[in-house]
C-alpha positions in Angstrom: 99.4 98.4 74.2 98.0 94.8 73.8 101.4 93.5 72.9 103.0 94.8 76.1 100.7 92.7 78.3 103.1 89.7 78.2 106.1 91.8 78.9 104.5 93.7 81.8 103.2 90.5 83.5 106.6 88.8 83.1 108.5 91.8 84.6 106.1 92.1 87.5 106.2 88.4 88.2 110.0 88.5 88.5 110.0 91.7 90.6 107.2 90.4 92.9 109.0 87.1 93.5 111.9 89.0 94.9 109.5 90.6 97.4 108.1 87.3 98.5 104.9 87.8 96.6 104.6 84.3 95.1 101.5 84.9 92.9 100.0 87.9 91.2 96.4 87.0 91.9 93.2 88.8 91.0 93.8 91.2 93.9 97.4 92.0 93.1 97.1 92.3 89.3 94.8 95.4 89.3 96.8 97.0 92.0 100.1 96.6 90.1 98.8 97.1 86.5 95.1 98.0 86.7 95.6 101.2 84.6 97.8 101.8 81.6 98.5 105.0 79.7 100.5 105.6 76.6 102.0 109.0 75.7 103.4 110.0 72.3 106.1 112.6 73.1 107.4 114.9 70.4 110.3 117.2 71.1 111.0 119.5 68.2 114.5 120.9 67.4 115.3 123.6 69.9 117.4 126.5 68.6 119.0 127.1 72.0 118.9 123.8 73.9 121.2 125.1 76.6 118.5 127.6 77.6 115.6 125.1 78.1 114.7 121.7 79.5 112.9 119.0 77.5 111.2 117.5 80.6 112.4 118.5 84.1 113.8 116.1 86.7 111.2 113.8 88.1 110.3 110.2 88.9 107.2 108.6 87.4 104.2 107.9 89.6 103.7 104.6 87.9 104.4 101.0 89.0 106.6 100.6 85.8 107.3 102.8 82.8 108.2 101.1 79.5 109.9 103.5 77.2 110.6 103.2 73.5 112.8 106.0 72.2 114.2 106.6 68.8 117.5 104.7 68.6 119.5 107.4 66.9 118.6 110.4 69.1 119.6 110.5 72.8 118.2 112.9 75.4 117.2 110.7 78.3 119.3 111.2 81.5 119.0 109.4 84.9 120.4 110.6 88.2 122.1 107.8 90.1 120.9 107.4 93.7 123.1 109.0 96.4 124.8 111.5 94.0 124.5 115.3 93.9 121.9 117.0 91.9 124.3 117.8 89.1 125.3 114.2 88.3 123.3 112.9 85.4 124.1 109.8 83.3 123.0 109.6 79.6 120.9 106.6 78.7 122.1 105.9 75.1 119.3 104.6 72.9 119.9 101.2 71.4 118.1 100.0 68.3 115.4 97.5 69.2 115.6 98.1 73.0 113.2 99.4 75.6 114.0 101.3 78.8 112.2 100.0 81.9 111.9 102.4 84.9 110.6 101.5 88.3 108.1 104.1 89.4 107.0 105.6 92.7 104.1 103.2 93.2 106.4 100.2 93.1 108.8 102.0 95.4 106.0 102.5 97.9 104.6 98.9 97.5 108.0 97.4 97.9 108.6 99.5 101.0 111.7 101.0 99.4 113.3 97.8 98.2 112.8 99.0 94.6 113.6 102.6 94.0 111.9 104.8 91.4 114.3 106.4 88.9 114.8 110.2 88.8 115.2 111.2 85.2 114.9 114.1 82.8 115.0 114.8 79.1 117.4 117.3 77.5 116.4 119.5 74.6 118.2 118.8 71.3 119.6 121.5 69.1 119.8 119.5 65.8 117.2 116.7 65.7 113.6 116.1 66.5 113.1 113.5 69.3 110.1 111.2 69.7 109.5 108.8 72.6 106.7 106.5 73.5 106.3 105.7 77.2 103.7 103.3 78.5 102.9 104.0 82.1 101.7 100.9 84.1 99.8 102.1 87.1 97.4 101.1 89.9 93.8 102.2 89.3 92.9 105.7 90.6 90.6 104.1 93.2 93.4 101.8 94.6 95.1 102.4 97.9 98.8 101.8 97.7 101.2 101.2 100.5 103.8 98.6 101.4 102.6 95.1 100.5 101.9 92.9 103.5 104.1 90.1 102.1 107.1 92.5 102.1 106.6 93.6 105.7 105.7 90.1 106.9 108.7 88.4 105.3 111.3 90.9 106.6 109.7 92.0 109.9 110.4 95.6 109.0 108.3 98.6 109.7 106.5 100.4 106.9 108.3 103.4 105.5 105.2 104.6 103.6 101.6 105.1 104.6 98.5 103.8 102.8 97.5 106.5 100.2 94.8 106.7 97.6 96.6 106.5 94.3 94.5 109.3 92.7 95.6 111.6 95.6 99.2 110.7 95.0 98.9 111.5 91.2 97.1 114.8 92.0 99.9 115.7 94.3 102.5 115.1 91.5 100.6 117.2 89.0 100.0 120.1 91.4 103.7 120.9 91.7 106.7 121.5 89.5 109.0 118.7 88.5 111.4 118.6 91.4 113.1 115.3 91.4 111.8 112.6 93.7 110.0 114.8 96.2 106.6 113.3 95.3 107.4 110.1 97.1 107.8 112.1 100.3 104.0 112.6 100.1 103.6 108.9 101.1 106.3 108.6 103.7 105.4 108.0 107.3 
């Protein structure tokens, strides 16, 4: 976790500059990355992978998700935006690489300029799969909504309301994995 600080700050600095946020100050930093959580996911061999789902389709509630997956076992699939629900693209694991996903919190704060990634994990019939995601989040007590710099620089209207981040997360966990519908909770 400690070693990811530099990577997270650098990624967010680049992403924020594209939104006309020139500095990640003491107010913005906790909002963007005030809370982090690491999961250790273990997917055992499934005797009938066609009959089950490893993890159902969803987008992460985070600002960013940094994923380390075993380089010799696949299973992560993303759904390209504006395609039908049956179109999934496999993300082949590459040795020494990380997968970086934009999460719902960043989609909301960017007023939709960045899109969270709908993804799922398929069960494997021959090998055990391990993945280690780090979720970079606002703090539960933070209120998220479009950043004023985003709206100010473009003159556009907000697409999302201000929402308490802990309420957003609770909404996500109260329902089944159903794609990107969680982000509708914050839409105006």
